[in-house]
N, C-alpha and C positions, 0 to 999 in steps of 0.2 A: 505311317501316323506321326504327327508332328504336336508337341504338347508347347505351347507359348502359355509362357505368365506374363502379365502386365501388369509393372508396376507404378502406383502415383505415391509419391514421398512427401507429406508437406513436416512444418516444425511440428506439431502436433498429432497428427495422423501416418498411416500407411492404410492402402487401399489396394489391393490383389484381385485380378480375376484371372480365372484360368484356365484354356481355349485349347480346343481338338480343330484340327484339321488334317484332307488329307491329300489337299492340293493345291497348289499355287491359283486356280479359275475357283476352288470352289469359297466359298467367306467360314471363319472359323465359327465352330459353334461353344457356345460357351456352356462349362463343366460348370464352374464353380466363382463366386466371390467373394471376398473376406475384403472388413478392414475393422483394425483399430483404433481408434479413436482416444482422445487426454491423455495423450504422451507427457506434456506439460502440467496436467490437472487432474493427477493420480486423487481415484484407481484408473488403471485404463479400459476401455469397455469391447468387448468384439462383437462383432455382428456379423456372421458364418451363414449362407445357404450356399446348399447343393442338392441337388434333386429334391428326395424327400427331408432331410435335413435345413431345420430354419433357426437359428438362435440371435435372437435381439438380445444385445446390451447387456449381454456379461462380464461381470466383472473379472478382469484377470489380474492378481498380485504380480510383481518383480518384475512387469513391463514396463518401462521408463526409457525409451532409445527406439530410435528408426529400427536399428540393427537386431535388437530385443524382441520387437514386434514382428519382421518380418518372418523370426526363426518361429516364433510362436503360431505364426499364419500357415508358414512352412509346414511344421508338425503338423497343424490341424487337416492340410489337405491330405497330408499321405499316411495320418491314421485314419482318414473319413471312411466307411463302409460303402457311403456312395461314390467313393472315387477311386477305384481298380485301378484306373487309370495311372493314377500317380501315388499308387501304391510304393514305389524305388524310386529316391530322387535320380536316378540315372536316365527316369523315362522323363523327364524334361528337358527339351532339349534346346529351349529359347529362352529369354529374359527382356522384354521390353520396359525399358526405361522412361517415364516421363520426366525430361529435365527443361525446365523453364527458358533458363538463357544457353543458348547453343553458339552465341559468338557471330562467327561467319561461316560456320556449317548449316551449306544449305538445303544438307540430307541428313538423314536420319546417318550414325556410326557405329561402328560396331567396338566397343568399348575394349582396347589396349592401352598401356604403359600411355602412348601417345595423347590418345583421346584425354585419359583421364588427367594428367598434368597440365593440357589445355583448358579443360572445365575448371581444375584447381585454380589456377590462375585467373579463369573467370569470376571465382568468386568475391574477387573486391568489386568486379563490377555489379554483380548480383546477393551481396552477404544471406540477403533475407532468405533468397529459393533457390539456389542450387547446392548450400552443404548439407542439404536433407535426400538430395537425389546419392551424389559422392558420397554419405554414409550408408546407403543400400548397396551400392556398386560393391564397395570392400566388402558386407556384408553373402552377396549373392557370390562371388569370387571364391570365399570360403567354403561356403555352405551348399553350392550348386559346382563345384568346379569343372565339369564337362559342358555342363550349357554354355551357350554363346548369348552374351550378354551385346543387348542394342541399345545406346540411347535414340529416344526418338524428343524432337527439341519443338518448343512452343514458339520457339523465332523462325524457324526454316520456312514456315509457310510465308512466311513475307520476305524473302529471301527477291523474290521479283520486286518487290517497289521499287519504282525509276529514282533516279541521286537527287533531284529536285525534290523528293518527298521525303527519304530517309536521311537526309546533309543537314545537319546545323547548320547556322551562320555563325560561325564561330573559326580560330585558325586554323588553317587546314592541318598543319602540320602535327599541331597538338591533339586535335580528332583524331586523326589515323594513326598517332604513338598511343595515345591511350584508348584509340576504339570507342572513341564517342562520337555515336549517331545512332539514329530510330533504328530498333530493332522490328518493334511491334511483338505480339506474345498472343494468349488461346490458338496457335494454330492449328494446334492438332484438333479441336473441337472445329475448327472453320475448315479443316481439311473433311471432315468428315461435313459436317452442315451441306458445304459446297457439294461433295457426291449423292447426299440422300437426295436434295433438292431435285438435281440435276436427274435423277432417277424420277424421283417424284412426277416432274414436268415432263410427260409422257419419254422418259426414257432420252431428256436433250442431252445431247453431247456434251461433256462436263466442260470442253473447253471453247462453248460457245455460250456460259452461261454468264450470267448477268444479275449478281443480289449486292442486296446491304442486307449485312449482318450482323446480329448482338449477342452476346456471350453475355448474358447479366446475371450477377449472379453474386458472392459477398465480394468477389474482384470482379471487376463489367469491362468489356469494353465491346468496340466498334468496328468493324469491316470494311471496306470495298473493294468486291471483287469484280473484275472485269475479264470477259474471255478464260475463266475458269481460274486466272489470277490473282492472286494482291494486290490491290494498288495503293494501300492503302490500309492503316490501322491506328485508331485513338493512343496507344498506349507508346513508348518513346524509347529510350536508351533504358529504363526499368519496366517492369508493370504499374509503376507507379503513377505515367503518366497517362491524361485522358478524363476519361470516366471517374466519378466517384464513386468507394464503395462503401462496405463493413464498415472499415479503417482507416482506408487508404484515401486519401485528401482529392485524389485526380489533379487537374489541374490548375494549377495558384500562379500568380506573380512568382517567379523564382528569389525576386527578395524579401517576398514575404516572411521563409525563415528566420531572417538575421533582423527582423525586427519581435518576431514570435521566441526569440532565446536569444542570448547574445553567445552558446553555449556550441551553438550549430556545430559547429566543426570538431568537436570532445568527442570523446567515446561514450556510447550509452551504456545503462548499466548493464545490459545485458551481452555487450562486447564482450568480446574474447581472444587472446593470440592469433587462434585459429580463422575466427571469424569476426573482421571489425566491422561495428555498425554505428556509425555518427548520432549524434542527439537528433541531428535533421534528418536522418531514414526513419528512428524510430518514432519520431513525432508525424513526421507523414504519413507512414505506413500502419503506423501501428496504433496512434492516438488521435487518428483524424476521421474523416467520413460519417456515416449516417450514426455509429459508437458517439460520436464527439457532438453531433446535434443532437440527439435523442435519449442515449444514456444506453441504447439498445444496439445491437448487431441484427435483431430480428424482424428481417423486411414485412414480414407480414403481418407483424403487430404495428409497424409504422404505417403500414397503407390501409388499415382497418381504423387506425386510431384519430379523433378529433383534439386531441393534443396540439397545440398549435406548431411546436416545434418540429412534430412528428410531419405534420404539413406541409411546413419550410421542406424537411426533407427531402420528402415524395417529390416535392413541386422543382427540388432544384436537381433529382435525380431525371425527372421528367425532361426539363429544360435542357438538361447537357446530351441527351439522348436524342433531342428534337433537331439538337443544334448541328449534331452529326450527320442523322438523315438527310440536313438539308443539305449540307457539304457534299458527301457521296454521290447525291443524286446530281448535284451538278457535275462533279468530277465523273458520272458515268455519263453525261451526258443525256439524260434524261430516259436511257434505255436502260427499263430496271426489267428484271422478270420478274422479282420477288424482293420484295423484305420480310427479314426471317427473323424471329425472337429463338432463343435457344438459353442454355443453362437454366438453375434452379428457378431462377426469378423469371425471366423470360419465359421458362414452362406453365409456369404456375398462378404467375399474379396478372389476372383478367382485366382487372383494373389500370394497371399500369399500361396494359396491349393498348387499351381503349383510351384513353388520356393521349399517353404517343401517337395512335392514331388519327385521332378528332384536329392535334394540330398538325397533321401532315396531308389532310384531307386536298390540301391545293394542288398538292404536287399528284393526286389520284389514288392515292389510299385512302380503301372506310371499311370499316370491318361490318360482319353479322353477327350481330352481340348474342344470337343465339348461339352460333359457331364458339364463339370468343368464350363464352361460357362456360361452355360443355366440357365436357371428358375428352382429354388429349390422347388416345389408345395407341396411335398411329408413330410409327417413326417420325411423319412429316405428315400436319394437318392444315387443311387451308381455312384459315375463318376469313378470309376476304369477302365482302359482299360480290353479290352477283354481276353489279355494275360496276366496279371499279377496272382504275384502268389499270394499275396492278398490283398483281398478289401481296396480300400477306397470309405469312403463313407461322407454323411453331412447329419447329425441330427439336427434337428429344435425341442430345447432341450423345455422343459415347466416346469419349477418350481414350480408353481401355481398349473396346471394342479395335478403334481404328489404327490405334498401334498394332494390333493381333494382326488385321487385316493385310496393314502395309507388309509386316514381316511375313506372312504367309504367302503374301505376292511377288515378295523380291528374291534375288539370287541370296540372300544374306542365309535361305534358311535352308541352303544345300552345304 
């Protein structure tokens, strides 16, 4: 029996799911899930679920970092009467870490000194995304010294993108030296979506599936999948490119930031010796997006509001999504098995789905409004009209499970 932890560490939160698996051929079974949020705005709060135990938003003092949050969750897992399988730390054999930027790594990697230092070097490329994962690596190595730590990268799924897609039109030597190219992100989610949709479509071979997938949350992206492989992703060198998000600008003219501020290249207030963040990165990643337009990051409020700025933000998001769907439909030469909505917004925002699909009706997409407005109880739900040329689906993506599934199925568990 193998016990696997899947960890997703953000700048202000840590999420951990515990799984049990008996063989590589059987999917992992979830034992528990826990999350601590509010690390940057104390008091931090804990949500914990395991069998009969269900805790929501419990305030926890003296937890203000990724390391202390993980230690607290680990102690809760061990002390829970619902989890006799995890009563001893040594029972946890594998720890999966979600890492946003994996550079040139095409696959998951066991975390050793070489991997750690490679990802540490990448922090300059993605200071807002990899630093949290590195902090958790250290905590796991100290608290679970016998467990095997494995890094799963959001960029790995997109290693199949053609050179013409991932190459920027800049000096090739400078690009090679500084690792400047399109990487693409949300890959763990897209891997789950691709496999789940293939299974839903009468167990279609995953290597024969063509989909346009949308991971829409506070961070949002689009992906073209051809024959089960990523051929394009809206994100680029970093997750900033592409669709706008809760606090990210998405695509803008690169020269815009120099007109916005003359201090674009100077360190931001939150910058430190360990994590250099420029004013430009701070503005475009943290002070833009829907929050800049509307004053809120709550997309539910934005989509239901009659306020002009909220309607504008909704229309901007719709417009950018539709642009990528059109582009990817051409890239897939019209051979599309499904348009798939996923992510917190993609799964819940029926009005957004309706507006997007209506604008893509000319491509052969059409919704059944009753299904679109109904509950999404299964992993994949078909919301398309019976007469539509292409299917429209909603997928409840699960990055934690996808990491555990890949871990259980790989040789890394040996």
